[in-house]
N, C-alpha and C positions, 0 to 999 in steps of 0.2 A: 699509613706507614708509621714506623716507630717514632721517628723524629718529627713527624708532621710534614705534609707536602710543602708548606711555606718555608721549611728549613732545608728542603732537599737541594742537592747540588744542581739538578737540572733547572729548578726554579731560580736559584741564585745566579746561575750563568746567563739564563735568558733575561733576567732583570738587569744584569750588568751590560749585556749587549744593547738592551733598550735604552739604558741610561747613557751609555758612552757613544754608541753609534747612531741609533735611531733618533734620539733626542737632538743630536747634532744636526742631522740631516732634515729634521722636521722644520728647521728654520728656513731651509731652502724649499719653498713651496712647490707643489706639483708631484706627479707620479715619477718614481725613480726605478732603476733597475739595479739589481744586486749581483755582483760578480764574485764567485768563490773559487778557491783551488781545492785540491783533494781533501786536505785536512779540514778546512773550514766548512766544507760541505758536510762532512761527518759531524763536525761540532754543532752546526746549526740544526741538522736533522735530529740530533740527540736531545735538543731542548725546545724545539718549536715546530709548528706546522705551517704550511703555506698560507693557511687562513690567517695565522698570527701576523705574517709579513704583509699580507694584503691589507689588513687593518691599519698598518703603518705606512700605507701609500707606496709599498714596494710591489710593483705589478709583474716584474719579470725577474727570474733567477737564472743565471747562466754560468757555465763552466769556463773558467779563465783560459783553459788550454784547448778549447774547441773553437772551430771557426764560428765567428759571431757576426751577424749582420750589423752594419753601422746604424745607430739611432741618434743622429746629431742633435735632435731637439730635446733629448733626455739627459739627465745627470746620472752618472754611474757611481755606485758605492762599491769600492774594492775592499773586500774583507779577506786578507791573504796572509800567508806566512812570510816572514822576512828572509826569503832565500833567493839566490840569484835567478833561478829559473822563473819564479813568479814575477820578480821585478822586471826582468827582461821583457816579458809579455806585456806588462803594464806600460812600459816605455814605448813599445812597438805600437800600442793602441793609439798613441797621441803624436808619434814622432813626425809623420808626414801629413796625412789627412786625419784629423781627430775623429774617432768613432763616436764620441759622445760630447755633450755640451760642456761638461766639467767632470772632474774626478774627486771623490771623497775617499781618501785612502786610510785604511785601518789595518795595522799589523797586529798579529796575535801576540807578538813578543818584541823584545828589543831589536831594532834594526841596526846592523853594523854600519859604521860611518861610511865605509866604501860604497855600500849599496845605497845608502841615503844620498850621498853625493852624486852618484850616477843617475838616481831618480830625479834629483833637483836639476841636473844638467839636461837630462833627456826630455823631461816633460813638466818641469816646474811651473810653467805658465798656466797649465791646465788644471793644476791641483789646487783645490779650495781648502782642503783640510788634510793633514797627515798626522796620524796619532798611533801610539802603541798602547794597546788596551790590556795587555797581560792576561790573556786566556789561551794557554797553549797545552791544554789537557782536555780530555773528553769526559763529560759527566755521564758515565755508563748507566748508572742507576742513581736513586736519591742519595745513597750513602757510599757509592762506589765510583772511582775514577780510574781512567787508564791514560797512559801517555801515547797510546796508539803506536807502539814501537816494539813489535815482537822480535825484530832483527837485533835488538839490544842484547838479547840472550847470548847470541854467538859472539858479539863484540866484547862482552864482559867476561864470558867463561872460556872461550876457545883459546887454546895455546897458540893458535895461528893468528889471533887477532892483532891488528895494527892500529886500531882506533878506540881502544878501551878508554883512554883518558878523555878523548873528545866525546864519547858516548856518555860517560859519567857527568861531564860538564853540561851536556845538553839536557840530561835528566834533571840535574840540579836547577837549571834555568826553568824547566817546566814545573818542578815542585814549587819554586818561588812564585810562579804565576798562580798556582792553586792557593797558596797562602795569601797572596795579594787579593785574589777574588773573594776569599773568605774573610778578608780584612783581619788576618791573624799574623802575629809575629811569634811563633811558638817556641817554647823551650825544646831543645833537641837532644835525643838520646839515641845511641846505636847499640846493637847487640854485638858483643865480642865474639868473633868467629875465627876459624883458621884462615879464612880469606879476609883481606882488608877492604873489601868493596864497601861495606856499610860504613866503616870509619872514613874512608875517602869521600863518600857521598855526603856524610854528615858534615865534614869539614867544608865541602864546597857549598852546601845549602846554607850553612851558617854564614859563610863569607858573603854569598850573593844576597841573602836576605838583608844583612846589615847594609850592604851597598844599595840595595833597592830602597830601603826606607830612608837612607841618608840623601839619596838623589831626589826623591819626590818631596818637594817643599810643601805641597798641598796636604800632605798627610800629617795630621796633628799628633797621631799616636805612633811614636817610633820605638817605644820601649816594648818589652815582652808582654804578650797578652796572656790571658788565662787559657792557654791551650798547650798541648804537648804533641810533638812529632816524634814517632819512633821509627827507626830505619833498621830493617833486618834483611839478611840475605836468604835466597831461596833454599839453600842447603840447611837452613835452620830447622825445617820440618819437611823431610822428603816423603813422609808417609801420606799426609793428607791428599796430595794431588794424585796419588797412585791407587789408593783404595777404591773399591766399588762403593760409591755413596748411594743411599737409598732415599734421600730427600729429593723432592720432585725436580727442581731445577738442575741440581748436580747430576742426577741420574739421567735426565733427558739429554743433557749436553754430552754426557759420557757415551751413552748407548745409541742415540739417534743422530744421523748425519745432519745436524743443524748448522747452517752456514750463515754468517752475518745476521744471526738471531732469527733466521727464517726457517720455519718448520714446514716441510712439504709432506702432504698426506693425500689419500684418496677418499673421496666421499661417495659412498655407495648410494645409487639412485635406481632402485629396482634391480634390473639385471646388469646395468652398466655402472661404471665407476668414473667419477670426474676428478681430475687433478686439482688440488687446492694448495694455497700457500697461506701461512699466518705468521705475523711478526710477533715474537715473544718479547714484549717490552712493557713499560709501566703505563702505557695507554690502555692496556688490557687489565681492567680491575680484578678480574678473576685470577689472572696470572699472579698479580701482586699478592692476592689473598692466599694462593695455594703454593707458591714456589718454594717456600721453606718448610712445608709440611712433609712428613714421612709419606712415601708413596702408598702405604697401606691406608692412611687417613684420606688421601686424595682419591683413591679408587672407591672409597665409600661415599665421599662427598659428591662427586660428579653425577652419578646416576640419580641421586636424590634431588639435586638441583635441576636436572633435565625434567624429571617427573613433576617437580614442583611448578615449573614454568608452563609445562604443557597442561597441567591441571588448572592452573590459573586462567589460561586462554580458554579452555572448555567452559569454565565457570562463567566467563564473560560472555561467551557465545550463546549460552543458554538463556540469559536474561538480558536481552538487548533492548535499549530504548534509544530515542534520538539523542538525548544528552550523553547517554552511555557510549553510543557510537562515536560521537564527537571526541569524547575523552580517549576512547580506544585508538582512534586515528592519530591523535596527538602522541600517544605512547607507542605506536607501532615501531618507529625507528629504534627506540630504546629496546623494545621487545625483541626485534630482529637481531640487534647487536648482542643482547644477552644470550639468545639462543645460539647465535653463531659462536660466541666465546665458549659456551658449554660444549658445543659440538667439537670444536678444536681440541679442548682439553679431554674430552671423552676419547677421542682418537689417540692423542698423545699418551694418555694414561694407559690405554690398551697396548700401545706399542712398547711402552716401558715394561709393563707386566708380562708381555710375551717374552721379552729378553730375560726378565727375572726368572720366569718359570723354566725357560729353556736351559740356562746355564749359570746365571748370576747367583741364584740362591745357593747352589752347591759351592760356589767360591767364597761367599760372604763369611761363613763361619770360620774357615781357615784364615782368611784375611784378618778378621777381627781378633782372633786368638793371637796371631803373629804380631799385629800392631799393638795390642794391649799387653801382651806377655802373660795373659790369663784368659781362662775360658769364661763362659757366661755365669758360671757358679762362683767365679772368683778364684778358682784353683790355678796356681802358677803353671805356665807351660814349661815343663822341665826339658823337653827335647823338641825344639822347633822343627827338626827334620821330620819327625813323625807327623807333625801337623801339615808340613808341605807335601809330603809324598803322595797322599791321595789326589791332590791337585795335579801333580805331574803325571800320575798314572791314568787320570781321566782324560778322555779326548777333548779337552778344552782347546781354544784357539791358542796359537803361539803367543800372541799378545797377552792373553790372560795369564799364561804360565810365566811369562817374563815379569809381569806385575807381582805374581806370588813369590817368585824367586827373589825379587828386590825386597819385598817386605820381610822375607826370611833373613836376608843379609842385614837389613836395617835393624832387625830385632836383636842381632848379635853384635852390632857395631862393627861389622866386617867379618869375613870368613877366611879360611886358609886358601892359598893359591890352588892347592890340590883339590879341595872341595869345590871351589869355584869352577875349575876346569871340568869337573864331572857334571856340575849343574848345566853349564853351557852346552856340553855334549848331549845331555839328556833332553834339553829343550830344542836341540838341533839348530843352534844359532851361532855355530863356529865362525861363520862369515859375517855375522852381525853382532858380535860380542861387545862392540862399543856401546850398545844400548845399556849395558850393565857397567862395563869398565869406566866409561866416561863420567859416571857420577862423582868420581874422585875430583874432577875439575870443579865441582860445586862444594868441595870440602867435606863430602860425605865419605866415611870410611867404607871401602869395598873389600880391601885386603886388610885383615886385622893387624894392627901394629903391636898391640900388647893385650894381655888377658884382662888388664884393668883399664876400662874405658868409662869415663864418667858420663852418665845419662842424665838429662835434665829432670828435675823433680817435678812431678805433676800435681795439680790440685786434686784434692779428694772429691770425687764425684759419685761415691758409692751410694749416696742417698737420692741421687737424681734418677728419675724414671726414664728408662731407655728401652728400645727394642733390642733383642738379643743380637740381631745382625747389624746393629747401628750403635755399637758401644763406644767407638772411637770419637774423641773430641779433638779437633785441630789444636795444635800447640798455641796458635795465635789467640785463641779464646782465653787460655790461661794468662797470656801476656796482657790482653785487654783488661781482664778482671784484676790482675795484680797492679796494673797501672792505676786503675780506678781507686784502689785501696792503698796506694803508695807502698806497695810491697815488692816492687821490682828490685832484684838483687843488684846493688850498686857495682859489684865486681863483674857482673855479667852484662849489665846495661849501663854503658858509660855515658856520663853527662857531658855533652858538648856545650850546652848552655841551659840555664834554668829559667822556667817560667816563675811568676810570683809564687811565693811559698803558700799563699792563701788558697791556691788551687789544690783540692784534695781529691779530685776525680768524681766527687758526688755532685758537683755543681754548687756546693755550698761555699759561698765566698763571704769573707768578713765584710760587714757593712761599713766598718771603719776604713777598710782598704778601698772599697769601691761601692758606694751606696746604690748606684743605679742598677747593680746586678741583683737587687732584691726582686725585681720583676722576673717571673718564670721564663718568659721568652728570651730575655736578655741573658739569663743564667745559662740557658741551653746554648746560646750562641757563644757565650763567654767561656764555656768549658768543653772544648772539643778535644777529642783524642784522635789524632791523624796517624795512620799507620801506612808506611810504604814498604812494600816487599820487592826487593830487586829480583828480577827474573821471572815474574808472573805470579798471579794468584789463582787459586782454585775457587770453584763455586761454593764449596763448603766453607772456605775461609771468608768469603763474602757474606755468607749467611750469618756467621758469628757476629759481624758488626751490627746487624739488625737485632740479634738476640740479646746482646749485651746492652745496646741502647734501650731496648724495650724493658729490660730488667731494671736499669738505673733511671731511665726516663729523663733525668735532668742533665745528662751529659751525652752528647752525640758522638758516636764513633764513625769515622770516615776511613775507609780502607782503599788503597790504590796500588797500582804497579805499572810496569812497562806495558803489560798486556794481561788478558785473561787466558788461562790455559785449560786444556782438557788432558786427561791421561794420555791420549793418543798424540796430541800436539807436543806434550812435554817429552815423551819418549822419542818422537821424531827429532826434536831439537837436541836432546842429549846425544843421540846417535850421530848427528851432523857436526858435533863439536870437533871431532878429530879430522874432519875433512878439510884439506887446505882450500883457500879461496880459489875460485875458478879464474884462470888467467884470461884477461880480455885483450883483444888485439883488433887493430883496424886495418882493413884492406884498402890500399891506395892504388887506384887505377893509374897506370902510366899513360901519358898522352902520346899519341902516335906522332 
């Protein structure tokens, strides 16, 4: 990986869990059980395996909210979120007849005083350790994190929302735990937008970061570190999450029904077909190697790799000796794993290409022309409606037509009410027009306010080699590269707080300022660019973090959001913005 596995978020989080939880519990000898809630189950699953826990003398992992058999001779580690629901269950485990010998309690984040006091009163005698470890985010990939909060989208952008302030407060708390885990106190900037979300969040993060470093007396470094945190709203770039992307990961998550990173496929075995499942994560080396490649390159790579490994096996079978047999047996598990990975990606690539050949190829040229405002030859698109019409007249799915209409509107910075009404009627979504109209709640112009609307200036990429159907570059990549070169427009990117001036984005730090950063590894750790997008990030934006890190090498880009989105999930969320909250009520039975 670009930044090296040892610098990846997953490795850092697992190391912190080992240092803060497992090292603590190692002092209490004997096998222990680990109790997790929903969030910490996801957190631990993202950065370690059961075998890793077994090595640390944790023999059982259980769900906090399920019925659990008492094991009074064992000590229990509770790794939970500091919320009332979780604390109530913990107290219940020890209130009357204790389920376990003792409790070691670790909260992901700051535990409110009221909850801490009820815990102390309810089961204080059984608790040996109670700590807050500051990890309330998920390391999704080595350079990507999420806050596991897709519901934040509606809370922040819906006009019916009643909890926007609380949601932004919670997001700020989670971002602070990311900074604490990375041992960073970054300078903070936010993008000036029609909505004030980025400004509000930047203010909250700065306040909470300052408070965090003031409260922890063990921290020697309270000043700003050589890192930057940039905060931006989803409406900053509405194009990237709507386009049909042709890089492998983005394309797969757009076109194939992948849920919880699980790809379901059928493996043909003679005349029958068997259902199979595969997890698309960084444990799959081939996935890491291929995920950011263009699908054209992937479709060439996979068959070659399968032939290569089959040829390798035949060669071994031809010349077999006793020592050769021994070596072959040792390598068989790895061989089977490699072959399995290649089979998975052969199927997934075929699925992607089937969609591409069926409909996506016809859409891509129009989408790219609308997004870039120019065709593959660099000629300006003078009449975007002429580009859109062939898509509307072709029997594409309603969803694909909506995406094309949105790209047309984005290209114009909004259209007239009359034209919008015609487009909605043409796509036949009169009863679902919110999927277009509600983009205004993200600060994206849908109805044009004036003929003169300023569009952001793009970096010149005319010399970069691209596929004709993949010419669009997400705006966030421009931001990453501008930040690295200290070229961010100070009128557009407002400084909330500054990191040391010696940081120039390249990882080069003055020896007079900080001599220890002369080491390459320290320099990488000391010059991080962290980007947080309010309201979800797309897979193409995730890819940019790796591309820029790979190009610069000495500075690591980490990108995160409330959640990861796909074109479908984003359109569903946009449409739901205008729906009022569902009223809840309780039925009380009268006693006879």
